[in-house]
C-alpha positions as CSV (number, residue, x, y, z in Angstrom):
1,X,84.4,170.6,12.0
2,X,87.6,172.1,13.4
3,X,88.3,175.8,13.8
4,X,91.4,177.8,14.5
5,X,91.7,179.5,17.9
6,X,93.3,183.0,18.2
7,X,96.7,181.3,18.8
8,X,96.5,179.5,15.5
9,X,96.0,176.1,17.0
10,X,93.4,173.6,15.8
11,X,90.5,173.3,18.2
12,X,87.7,170.7,18.0
13,X,84.1,171.5,18.6
14,X,82.8,170.2,22.0
15,X,80.7,167.5,20.3
16,X,83.6,166.0,18.5
17,X,85.9,166.3,21.5
18,X,83.4,164.3,23.6
19,X,83.4,161.5,20.9
20,X,87.2,161.3,20.5
21,X,88.2,161.8,24.2
22,X,87.2,158.3,25.5
23,X,89.4,156.5,23.0
24,X,92.7,156.7,25.0
25,X,90.9,155.2,28.0
26,X,89.6,152.4,25.9
27,X,93.2,151.8,24.6
28,X,94.5,151.8,28.1
29,X,92.0,149.1,29.1
30,X,93.0,147.0,26.2
31,X,96.7,147.2,27.1
32,X,96.0,146.3,30.7
33,X,93.9,143.3,29.6
34,X,96.7,142.3,27.2
35,X,99.3,142.5,30.1
36,X,97.0,140.5,32.3
37,X,96.7,137.8,29.7
38,X,100.5,137.4,29.4
39,X,102.1,134.4,31.2
40,X,104.0,134.8,34.4
41,X,107.7,135.5,33.9
42,X,110.1,132.5,34.1
43,X,112.1,133.8,37.0
44,X,108.9,134.3,39.0
45,X,107.9,130.7,38.3
46,X,111.4,129.5,39.3
47,X,111.1,131.4,42.6
48,X,107.8,129.7,43.4
49,X,109.4,126.4,42.7
50,X,112.3,127.2,44.9
51,X,110.1,128.3,47.7
52,X,108.0,125.1,47.5
53,X,111.2,123.0,47.6
54,X,112.6,124.7,50.7
55,X,109.3,124.9,52.5
56,X,109.5,121.5,54.2
57,X,113.0,122.2,55.5
58,X,111.9,125.6,56.8
59,X,109.0,124.0,58.5
60,X,111.1,121.3,60.1
61,X,113.7,123.9,61.1
62,X,111.0,126.0,62.8
63,X,109.6,123.1,64.7
64,X,112.8,121.5,65.9
65,X,115.2,124.4,66.1
66,X,113.7,127.9,66.1
67,X,110.7,127.2,68.3
68,X,112.7,125.2,70.9
69,X,115.3,127.9,71.0
70,X,112.7,130.7,71.5
71,X,110.9,128.6,74.2
72,X,114.2,127.9,75.9
73,X,115.0,131.6,76.1
74,X,111.5,132.1,77.6
75,X,112.1,129.3,80.2
76,X,115.5,130.8,81.2
77,X,113.7,133.8,82.7
78,X,112.0,131.5,85.3
79,X,113.1,129.7,88.4
80,X,112.2,126.1,87.5
81,X,111.9,123.6,90.3
82,X,110.4,120.2,90.5
83,X,108.9,121.1,93.8
84,X,107.5,124.6,93.3
85,X,105.7,126.5,90.6
86,X,107.9,128.5,88.2
87,X,108.7,132.0,89.3
88,X,109.6,134.8,86.9
89,X,113.1,136.2,87.7
90,X,114.0,138.0,84.4
91,X,117.7,137.8,83.5
92,X,118.8,136.8,87.0
93,X,120.2,133.4,85.9
94,X,122.2,135.0,83.1
95,X,123.9,137.1,85.7
96,X,124.6,134.0,87.8
97,X,126.2,132.2,84.9
98,X,128.2,135.2,83.7
99,X,129.8,135.7,87.1
100,X,130.6,132.0,87.5
101,X,134.3,131.3,87.3
102,X,133.8,127.7,86.4
103,X,131.7,128.6,83.4
104,X,134.4,130.8,81.9
105,X,137.1,128.2,82.8
106,X,135.1,125.6,80.9
107,X,134.9,127.9,77.9
108,X,138.7,128.3,78.1
109,X,139.1,124.5,78.3
110,X,136.9,124.0,75.3
111,X,138.8,126.6,73.2
112,X,142.1,125.0,74.2
113,X,140.9,121.6,73.2
114,X,139.6,122.9,69.9
115,X,143.0,124.6,69.2
116,X,144.7,121.3,69.9
117,X,142.4,119.2,67.7
118,X,141.3,121.3,64.7
119,X,144.6,122.7,63.3
120,X,146.5,119.5,64.0
121,X,143.8,117.4,62.3
122,X,143.7,119.7,59.3
123,X,147.4,119.6,58.7
124,X,147.7,115.8,59.1
125,X,144.6,115.2,56.9
126,X,145.9,117.5,54.2
127,X,149.3,115.8,54.1
128,X,147.6,112.3,53.9
129,X,145.1,113.5,51.3
130,X,147.9,114.8,49.1
131,X,149.7,111.4,49.5
132,X,146.5,109.4,48.6
133,X,146.0,111.6,45.5
134,X,149.3,110.4,44.1
135,X,148.5,106.7,44.5
136,X,147.1,104.3,42.0
137,X,143.3,103.6,42.0
138,X,143.5,100.4,44.0
139,X,146.0,101.7,46.5
140,X,143.9,104.9,46.9
141,X,140.7,102.9,47.5
142,X,142.5,100.8,50.2
143,X,143.9,103.9,51.9
144,X,140.5,105.7,51.9
145,X,138.8,102.7,53.4
146,X,141.5,102.3,56.1
147,X,141.7,106.0,57.0
148,X,137.9,106.2,57.4
149,X,137.7,103.3,59.9
150,X,138.1,105.5,63.0
151,X,135.0,107.5,62.0
152,X,132.8,104.4,62.6
153,X,134.3,103.7,66.0
154,X,132.1,104.8,68.9
155,X,133.4,107.6,71.1
156,X,132.8,105.5,74.2
157,X,134.9,102.6,72.7
158,X,137.7,105.0,71.8
159,X,137.6,106.5,75.3
160,X,138.0,103.2,77.0
161,X,140.7,102.1,74.5
162,X,142.8,105.2,75.2
163,X,142.3,105.0,79.0
164,X,144.2,101.6,78.8
165,X,146.8,103.1,76.5
166,X,147.5,105.9,79.0
167,X,147.8,103.7,82.1
168,X,151.1,103.4,84.0
169,X,151.9,100.2,82.2
170,X,150.1,101.1,79.0
171,X,151.4,101.5,75.5
172,X,152.1,105.2,75.8
173,X,154.5,104.8,78.8
174,X,156.0,101.7,77.2
175,X,157.0,103.7,74.1
176,X,158.5,106.4,76.4
177,X,160.5,103.7,78.2
178,X,162.2,102.8,74.9
179,X,163.9,106.2,75.0
180,X,164.5,106.1,78.8
181,X,161.7,108.5,79.5
182,X,158.5,108.4,81.6
183,X,156.4,107.1,83.0
184,X,153.9,110.0,82.7
185,X,150.6,110.3,84.6
186,X,148.8,111.2,81.4
187,X,145.2,111.6,82.7
188,X,146.1,112.5,86.3
189,X,148.3,115.6,85.6
190,X,146.4,118.9,84.8
191,X,149.2,119.7,82.3
192,X,148.9,116.6,80.2
193,X,145.2,115.5,80.7
194,X,143.7,117.7,78.0
195,X,146.4,117.0,75.4
196,X,146.0,113.3,76.1
197,X,142.2,113.6,75.5
198,X,142.9,115.6,72.3
199,X,144.8,112.7,70.7
200,X,141.7,110.4,70.4
201,X,139.7,113.5,69.4
202,X,142.1,113.9,66.4
203,X,142.0,110.2,65.7
204,X,138.2,110.0,65.6
205,X,137.8,113.0,63.2
206,X,140.8,112.3,61.1
207,X,139.2,110.0,58.5
208,X,136.2,112.2,57.5
209,X,138.5,115.3,57.4
210,X,140.9,113.5,55.1
211,X,138.2,112.4,52.7
212,X,136.7,115.9,52.5
213,X,140.1,117.4,51.7
214,X,140.8,114.6,49.2
215,X,137.6,115.5,47.4
216,X,138.6,119.1,47.3
217,X,142.1,118.2,46.0
218,X,140.6,116.1,43.2
219,X,138.5,119.1,42.1
220,X,141.6,121.3,41.5
221,X,142.7,121.2,37.8
222,X,145.9,119.3,37.2
223,X,147.0,121.9,34.8
224,X,147.8,124.3,37.7
225,X,150.2,121.8,39.2
226,X,151.8,121.0,35.8
227,X,152.4,124.7,35.2
228,X,153.9,125.1,38.6
229,X,156.2,122.0,38.1
230,X,157.4,123.5,34.8
231,X,158.4,126.6,36.7
232,X,160.3,124.5,39.2
233,X,157.9,124.7,42.2
234,X,158.5,122.1,44.8
235,X,155.8,120.2,46.8
236,X,155.5,122.7,49.6
237,X,155.5,125.6,47.2
238,X,152.6,124.0,45.2
239,X,150.8,123.3,48.4
240,X,151.2,126.9,49.7
241,X,150.5,128.8,46.5
242,X,148.0,126.5,44.8
243,X,146.4,123.9,47.1
244,X,145.7,126.0,50.2
245,X,144.2,129.1,48.3
246,X,141.9,126.9,46.2
247,X,140.8,124.9,49.2
248,X,139.8,128.0,51.1
249,X,136.1,127.2,51.1
250,X,136.8,123.6,52.3
251,X,139.0,124.9,55.1
252,X,136.3,127.4,56.1
253,X,133.8,124.6,56.4
254,X,136.1,122.3,58.3
255,X,137.3,125.0,60.7
256,X,133.8,126.2,61.5
257,X,132.4,122.8,62.0
258,X,135.5,121.5,63.7
259,X,135.7,124.3,66.3
260,X,131.9,124.0,66.9
261,X,132.1,120.3,67.6
262,X,135.4,120.4,69.5
263,X,134.2,123.0,72.0
264,X,131.1,120.9,72.6
265,X,133.0,117.7,73.2
266,X,131.4,115.7,76.1
267,X,132.0,112.0,75.7
268,X,135.8,111.9,75.8
269,X,136.4,114.0,79.0
270,X,133.4,112.5,80.7
271,X,134.6,108.9,80.3
272,X,138.3,109.4,80.4
273,X,138.7,111.9,83.3
274,X,135.3,112.9,84.5
275,X,136.3,116.5,84.0
276,X,139.4,116.3,86.3
277,X,141.9,116.7,87.5
278,X,140.8,120.0,89.2
279,X,138.5,120.8,86.3
280,X,141.4,120.7,83.8
281,X,139.2,118.8,81.3
282,X,135.8,120.2,82.1
283,X,134.5,121.3,78.7
284,X,131.4,123.6,78.5
285,X,129.0,120.7,77.8
286,X,130.4,118.7,80.6
287,X,130.1,121.7,82.9
288,X,126.4,122.1,81.8
289,X,125.8,118.4,82.3
290,X,127.3,118.5,85.8
291,X,125.3,121.6,86.6
292,X,122.1,119.9,85.6
293,X,122.9,116.9,87.8
294,X,123.5,119.3,90.8
295,X,121.4,118.9,93.8
296,X,120.5,122.6,94.0
297,X,116.7,123.2,93.5
298,X,117.2,125.5,90.5
299,X,119.9,123.5,88.6
300,X,117.6,123.2,85.6
301,X,117.3,126.9,85.1
302,X,121.0,127.4,85.6
303,X,122.1,124.7,83.1
304,X,119.6,125.9,80.6
305,X,120.9,129.5,80.8
306,X,124.5,128.2,80.5
307,X,123.6,126.3,77.4
308,X,122.0,129.4,75.8
309,X,125.1,131.5,76.6
310,X,127.3,128.7,75.1
311,X,125.2,129.1,71.9
312,X,126.1,132.7,71.8
313,X,129.8,132.0,72.3
314,X,129.7,129.4,69.4
315,X,127.9,131.9,67.2
316,X,130.6,134.6,67.9
317,X,133.4,132.1,67.1
318,X,131.7,131.2,63.8
319,X,131.3,134.8,62.9
320,X,135.0,135.5,63.7
321,X,136.1,132.6,61.6
322,X,134.0,133.8,58.6
323,X,135.5,137.2,59.0
324,X,139.1,135.9,59.1
325,X,138.6,133.5,56.1
326,X,136.6,135.0,53.3
327,X,135.0,132.3,51.1
328,X,135.6,132.4,47.3
329,X,133.6,131.1,44.4
330,X,134.3,127.5,43.3
331,X,136.8,127.0,40.5
332,X,135.6,125.0,37.6
333,X,138.2,122.6,36.2
């Protein structure tokens, strides 16, 4: 039985209140049980599937990349000798490498080599890829096979081949003699040694770069070019205003990977010049290789520290390239 309190509100007797009060708690328990019985949301199931798929790669990356990198950083704080026990020295070897003029000169040589190879290779590959796109199916297949052949040639074979080309009586000086120029000491002059090495570097990477750019060109809708032609745009105008902007992601990939690989070039300068003359072709990896072969007792620690600092330099260059070239979403044709 309910009664009215002095304020005019309905008030239940204590006995009835005790009976009715537990009902909200029972309803809350039923709602919780109902929510617990509901299936897991689809996006959560998709996330679990994605995590399971990337787990093997994460494990392999941890075993073969992250853990060796961390352990290398740990070892770089020790004096490592084959004749004595390791001795902890902290960041001493980092100081030795950072004040080494030869280390910074090798970084400059690597950057100069990358500047010679990467932009030149990209421009030539873009022009050839644009030409292949205009060919018939059979002619395009033949050109793609032909241009890819240098990619399967060993770096050692290419080095020996170009050493013969650059000899005093080689093909390069013979071509210069046709215009009453030369001969040039290609590999013995500090001014021409690195550009001479850059030419086989461009040749070796030219094929794969061309095919990647060709794939990007084929992904651009033809309607864009047709509209530009109707407006009177020439080849270079279409290339500048359509091709290059829409290939920004492809260029970003090729520039980052190209600079990273070019700065680390080892085989060509090692075989063709041995790093000379006067260290004009000593790239960072060749400098680290020579430091490791040095007869000093702590060459291992020094070369290991130089390799870690080179890793930092490569990371800084990659970040700079990403900042200069902002990637865009893909364009669906």
